[in-house]
N, C-alpha and C positions, 0 to 999 in steps of 0.2 A: 593655317590650314583647316577648312571646314571638315568635319567628320562626316563620312558617307554612311549612307543607310546600310549598305553591304557591311561596313566595318563593325557597325553596332549589331547587326544580326549575326555577326560572327561571335558575338558574346552570349547569345541565347544558349543555355546549357552550363554557363560557367558556375562553378561551385564556389561559394565563400568558404574561407579556412575553417569555419565552425569552431566551436569550443564549448566550454561549460559556463552557464550564467545562473546567478541566483538574484533575487530581489532582497535587499536588506530591509529590516524593519523600519529604519529610519527612512528609506525611500519610499516605502509604502506610506509612511505617515504624512511625508510632504507631498506626494501625488495626490493622497486623499484630501490635503488641505487645498491644494489647487484646484481639485475638483469641487471644492465646497461640500465635501460630505465628511463625516467621522471616519476613521479606519473601520474596515470590517472585522467583524469578531474572528477569535481563534486563529489569528495569523493568515487570513485569508487575504489576498492581494487584489487591489482595485483592477477590474479588467482593463483600464487604460492602459495600464504598464505595458500591455502587448504591442504599443505603439514604438516603444523604444528598447524594451528588453530583447525583442527578437532581431532587431538591427544590432544591436551590442553583442548579441551572442552570435552572430553571423561572422564576427572576426575582421570585419573591415570597419573603419571608422568613416563617419559621412564624408569627410574630405577626401578619402581613398575612393569612395564610390563616386563622388564627383569627379575625380581626375579619370576613373575608368570609363565614365561615360562622356568624357570631354566636355564637362559644364563650361559654358562660356565664362561663367563668374558665379560667385556664391549666390547671388541674387536671381540666376537665371534657371533656378530649379523649383517647382511647385509640387506640393502634394496633390495627387489626384485621388482616385478611388482607394479605399482601403476595407478590405473584407477580413473578417475574423472568423475562427472557428475554436472553439473550446470543447474538448473532450472532458476536462475537468478542470477545477476551480485552481489557479496558480496559489502557491503558498509561499510566503515569506522564508528566507533563508534555506530553501530548498534548492539544489542544485539541478540543473535541467541540461541535457545534451542540445545543443544548438546547431542549426544547419541553415544555410541559406544558398538559394541559386537565382539566376536570371532564367524566367520562363518565357517572355516574350518582348519583343521590341516592335513598335509601330512607328513610322514617320506620319506626322499628321499636320495639318493646316488648320489653323484657328482665325476666324474673321478678326477676333480680337487681340489675340496674343501673336500671331503669325505663325511660322514654321516651328515644330516641336518634336522631339521623341518621347513617345509614352514608353517607360520601361517598367515592366511588371516582375516583381520579385516573389518568391515563396520562401518565407522563414517558418523554420519548424522548431517546437521545442518538444522534447522527448524525455521520458523518464530513464534516467541513466542504468537502472537495473533491469527493466524489463523491456525497454525499447518502444514501448507504447508511446503513440502520439498523446500529447497532453493539450497543447494548442498550437494553432499556425495563424500566421498573418500573411495576406497576399496584397501588399500595396503596390500601387503605381504612381511613379514619380514622373513629372512633366518636365524634360530638359529643354527650355527654349532655345531657340537657334536665330542667329541673325539671318535677315533673308538675303 
């Protein structure tokens, strides 16, 4: 049975379980290597870590997110926009309180890809002691639908 726009709209405001997340030195080294740059000095984390660390900290795996939004298959999800905000640089082996929520769902029609649902999330990393925002990511994922 196809998922309705109303069913998806009911997920706006859904909060992920959240948790604590950190980026280990070895993860940062591998990420830097993939990005083709040497690791940053003084335990600073490559900013591209925000792509995965925020989702991981949200407390749901990729498969669970796919299931929540009734992805038709693992191949029927695409990355859309991705907005970052850093209040301070991420550091290796530093725990961050992570949270995530669904902030928008929009049903769209693409001439090339057909019907889809654009789902926007907000993931935040906060300093566990002060509660201050360290970084946030606002990605939009496209869930392609069968016409």
